[in-house]
N, C-alpha and C positions, 0 to 999 in steps of 0.2 A: 264732351266730344261734339264737334259741329260739322255737319255735312257741307261741303264746299259747293257753291254754285258760281261758276265762273261768269263774270259779267263781260268784261271787254279785255281782250289781249290782242297784240299785233304781231302777226307772224311774218317773218322774212323768208318768203319762199325761195329766194335766190341763194340763201345760205345753206349749203350742204356740206360744209367742212366738218370733219370729225373733231370732237373736243380733245384737247391734249391729255396725255396720260393714258395708261393702260389699266388703271383701276376701275372697277365697276362703279365705285362711288362717284365717278365723274360722269356717269351715264345720263343722269338727269340734270346735273348742273344746278345753278342757282337761278330759279325762274323769276323773270321780271314780269309781274302781273298785278292786276287789281282784281280782287275777289270780293264777292258779296256773301256775307255770312248771315243767312236768314233775314235778309233785308237790310243788314248793316254793312256798309262799305268798309273793307279792310285794305289798306294800302301796304303792299310789300315792295320795298325798294330793290331795284335791280343791282346786280354786281357789276361795277364799272369795268372790271377786267373781262367779264364775259361779253359785255356790250362791245368793247373795243375789239374783241377777238372774233366777232361775227357769230355769236351764239344763236340758238334756235329762236329765242324771243327777243324782240326789240323793246326798248322802254315804252311805257304807255304814252299815247299821244293825248294832248289836251282835249277835253270833251267840248262839244259844241254847246253854246248856251241853251238852257232848257227852254223849249218852245211852249207856248200856250196850248191847251188841248185842241183848240180849233185851228191851229196853224198848220200849214202844209208841211209835210216832211222835207227835211233838208236833203239836197242832192249831194251825192258823193263827189269829192274833188279829185279822186284818183291818186292822191299822195300816198295813202296807206289803206289797206283793206282790213276791216275789222272782222275777225272770225272768233269762234268759240273753241278754244283748245280742248282736246279730249284725251283720255288715256291712250287711244290709238295713236294720236300724234306723238305723245311722249314716248311710247314704246317704239315707234318708227325711228324717232331720233336716237333712242338707245341702240337699236340695231345698226344704225349708220355709224354711231360714234364708238361702239364697242364691237369690233370685228370678231373678237373671241367668243361672243355670245352665239354666233351662227344661227340667228333667228330667221326663219323664213316668214313669208307673209301670213301663212295659215297660223303659225304659232303666235305671231304678233296679234292677229285678229282674236285668237282664243284668249290671250292675256288681256286684251282690251275689253273683251266681253265681261270678264269677271272682276276687273279692277274697279275700285271705288276710291276716288280722290277725296281726301279729308285733310283738314287743317286744324291745328290745336294752338290755343293761345299759351303764352308762357305760364308754366306752373300747372297747366291743365292735365288731368289724368287720362292716359290712354287706357289703362286697366289697373286694377288693384290686385294685390297678392291674395290668392284664393279664389279669384273670379274664374269662371269657366274659360277654357282656351278655345274661343270660337272664331278667331281670326288671326291672320299674320299680316304684319305691316312692313312695307318697304319704304325706308326714309328717303324722301326726295330732297328735303332741305331741313336744316336745323339738327338738333341732337335730342335724343331721348335718354334720360338718366333713370337708374334703377336703384331701389333700396329694398332690403330684406328686413323684416321685423326680427327682433331679438335683443339680447342684452347689449350688443354692440351697435345695433341699428346699422348693419353692414351696408355699405354703399358699393355697388357693383360697377363694372365697366360700362360706360355710356355707348350708345350706338349712334352713328352719324350717317352721312350721305351714302346711299346705295347699300345700306346695311339692313338685314332682316331683323324684325323685332317680334318676339313671341312665337318663333318657329318651334322651339323645344317642347312647349306645352302641347302644341298641335300634334307633333310627331309622336310624343310619348302618351298622348291622350290623358294628360294630367292638368289639374288647375294651375293657374298662374303661380309661379314660384317666387315672383317679386312684383313690386309695384313700379309701373312705368309712368314717367311724368315728363312733359315737355320742358326742356331746359330753356328754351326760348320759343319763338315762333317756329312751329314744326309742320311740314307738309308731308303726307304719306300717301302711298297707294295701299288700300286695304283689300286683302283677299280673305274670303271666308275659309274655314278649315277644310271643307270639302273641295273648294276650288284650289286651294294651295296644294293639297295632296294630289289632285289631278294634274296640276302644273308640274309637279315633280316627275310624274310619269310621262308627260308629253313634252316637257321642255328640258332638255339636258343641261342647258346653261344654268338653270336654277339649281340643279344638283351640284354643279361645280361651285356656284356662288355659295350655296348653303354649306357645303363641306368646308369651304374656305373660312366662312364665318364661324362654323362650329370649331374648326381647328384653332383659329385665332382665339376664340373664347376659351377653349380648353387650356391653351398655352397661357392666356392671361390669368385664368383661374388658378392654374398651377403656380404661376408666379406669385399671385396674391397669397395662395396657401403657403408657399415657401417663405414669403415675407412674414406672414403671421406666425409660421412655425419658428422662424429665426427669432422673431420678437418674443415669442413665448419661451423659446430656449434661453434667450438673453434674460428674460424675467426670472426664469427658473434658476439660471446660473447666479443672478444677483441675489435671489432668495436663498440659494444654497450658500453663497458667500456670507450673507448676513447670518444665516443659521450657524455656519462654521465659526464666524466671529463671535456669536453669542456662546457657542460651545467652548471656544477658547477662553472667553471671559469667565464663563462658569467654571471651567477647569482651573483657571488661575485663581478664582475665588475659593474653590474647594481646596486647592493646594495651599493657599494662604491660610485658610481656616484650619486646615489639617496641621500646618506648622505651628500656628498659634495654639491649637489645642494640644499638640505634643509638647510645646514649650510650657503651656499652663500645667499639663500633667507632670512634667518634670519639676516644675516649681512646687506643685502640690506634694509630689513625692519627696522633694528635698525638704519641704516644710514638715512633712510627716516624720522625717528622721533627723531633723535638725533642732537643736536647742535654741530658742529664740533669744536668750540672754547672751550666751557665749559664742554662738555660731558653730559650735562643735556638734558632733553627732549626739543624739539623745539615747536614753536607755533602751528604747524600742529597737533602734538600729543595732545596738550592742547585742541585744538578745537574738536578733535575726542572724547576726554574724556567728554567734556561738552555735546556733541551731544548724547553720550550714556546715560548720565544722563537725558537728555530731554526725550529720549525714555523710560526710566525706571521710570519716575516720577509717571505715573498713578498707577503703581503697588507698587512701593517702594518709599516713599518720605523721604529719609534720609536727615537730615540737613548737610550742608557743608558750608565752609567759603572760600572766595577767598581773598588772600593778594597780592596786587600789590606792587612791590619793584622797586625803581629807585635809581641808584648811583648818589649822589649829585655832581654837578660840574664835571662830568666825561669828558666833552670836554676840560675843563681846564687841567685836568690831562694828557689827550692824547697830547694836544698841547705842554706841558712842557716836557713830558717824552717819547713821541713817541707811535706809535700804538702797538708795541710789548709789551711795558710795560703796555699799556692799556688792551691788551688781557690777560696779567698775572693777572691784577686786576679782570677782569671778571671771570677768572677761580677760583681765590681765594675767591671772594665773593660767587660764586656758591657753593664752598666747605663748607664755613662757614654756609650758609643757610641750606644746606643739613644735617649738623651735628646737627642742632637744632631741625628740624622737625622729625616726626616718619618715620619709614621705609615704611609704607603703604601710606604716603601722597605723593602728586605729586608736583614737582618743575620743572619749565620749563623756558628757556630763551624766553622772549616774543618778544624781538627785541631790538637792540642797547644795551643800558645799563639797560634795564628793565627786571625784572623777575616776574613770577607769581607762586603763591603757592596755592594749593587746599588742605584744611584740611578736611578730611572725618569725619562725625559724631561728629563735634565739634561745640558747641554753640558759640555765638558771644563773650560773656565775656572771655571765655577761649582762643579764637582765638586772642583777643586783647593782652592777656598776652604773647602768643607765638610771636606775632609781636614785642612786646617790647624786648623780648629776642634776636630776630633776629637783631634789631637795635643795641643793646648793643654789640653783638658779633662782628659786623662789625666795630663799632666805636672803640672798645678797641683793635682791631688788628692793629699792626704796619705795614702798607704798605710802600714799598720803596718810600721815598720822600712824604709820605702822609701828613707830617706836613706842606708842602708848599701849601696845599689846602686852599681855602678861609676860611673854618671853622676851620683850624688848624689840621685837620685830615680827612681821607677819610671816609665819612659817607653815610647813605642811608635814604631815605624817604619811608614810607609805607602807603598804603590805604587799609582799611578793609571793606568788605561787606559780609553779611551772608544770606544764603537761609534757610528758606523762610522769615526770619525776615525783611531783607532790600529789597527783591525783590520777587514777586510772580512767576516769570519765571526764569528758570535756566540761560538762556543767558543774562538776564538783570543783574544778579549778577556781571558779569565781568565789565559791564559799571559802576555800582555803585562803585566797588572797584577802577576803574580808576578815577572816579570823586573824591573819597576820597584822592587818591594819589595826584591829582592836588591841592587839598586844602592843603595838607601837604607841598608841595613844595612852594606854594605861601605864606605859613605861616612862612617860614624861613628854611625849610628843617630839616633833622636829627630828624624826629618825626614821630609818628603814628597818622593817622587821619581816621575818619569814617564819614558817612552821615546819617541823619535821613531820613527814608523812606518817611515820610509824608511831611516834609518841605524842605528836601534837604539841610538843614543847616549843617555847619561844627561842629564836636565835637572832641576835642582833648582828648587823653587819655595818 
């Protein structure tokens, strides 16, 4: 901060016209002057518009050549009178140009007594954030910009012509809330805090000006706050949208993984109950089916029939043709059996070359007819090298048992069907056999 010492200014005493505009910021205008800053001459250029309009100050006149120390002083020519402008002159011009201020001569005199003219170079600090609030500044020319320390290094509204600077700190008796810096060459009238508070009491126009500045600042701050709030809301909305998108992606991934897991579980369950060679159900599934029937018997006693099937002389076929050919026979026999029975019936590979069929809601006579169809379907099919079998063809033997006709308990039906199969094989194979529940004797059909 540099204290101004005015060197030479030229005052046009004939100019008494008021400056245009009703804003207080026009009260001081743009002053055309030459000032000396602690022995250094600083040239401030006049505003051409103000010169043409008859403003308070005329452009500086050329200086006379410097005379030697012993030379006689130059005589004035009368073209212009050089005077030293003072705060009193500035305030008198303010009273003339701003009728709304209603300043009388006593008030102007009191203002001039406490005013201190100062000038700041571009970028020079008026005060720093946290400094004591010891003075108020009234901007005569230029602009003062403000910044507040923080994560955003917030930049506040600048103050310009006719604007007070630093009044809030003085009124609230608090340290500076921001850092004030000259945006360019700035000229101000400085009032100490005590002088400023006295001016508020004795000069009503200052109250009006101060209230206008505070109101404008509050509106500006409210606008800045709303803009920051809107920006923050926009950022929050964008973050929420991104979060929602991430949630949607995660939900989709979870749904996909859940479906994949369910499909994998279904495949595992299918593999757990499926024979890998024939693709039919395995013995485990058959056992579970019969157990479910056991649990349901007290409520629902539907009749069913079990048919046990065994490929005749299958070891002979494997020994002559190999196990791969034997697996092909197993698959083909399973396919032929499945083609004969209904879709709701169950067929499973029981083990080795044995199969088991469960016919739902079928009486024993009808199941015997089904068994005969199964036997014929296999016997009439031409298997590779089937003619080399001991019976001249690849054939099957079948044992039939019905619930509740042949067994009073569900699990016993399987044993009865197995006994009937044993009888069919011992009787020469390639036939259907059953057992009498009472005597256990064989009966051919």
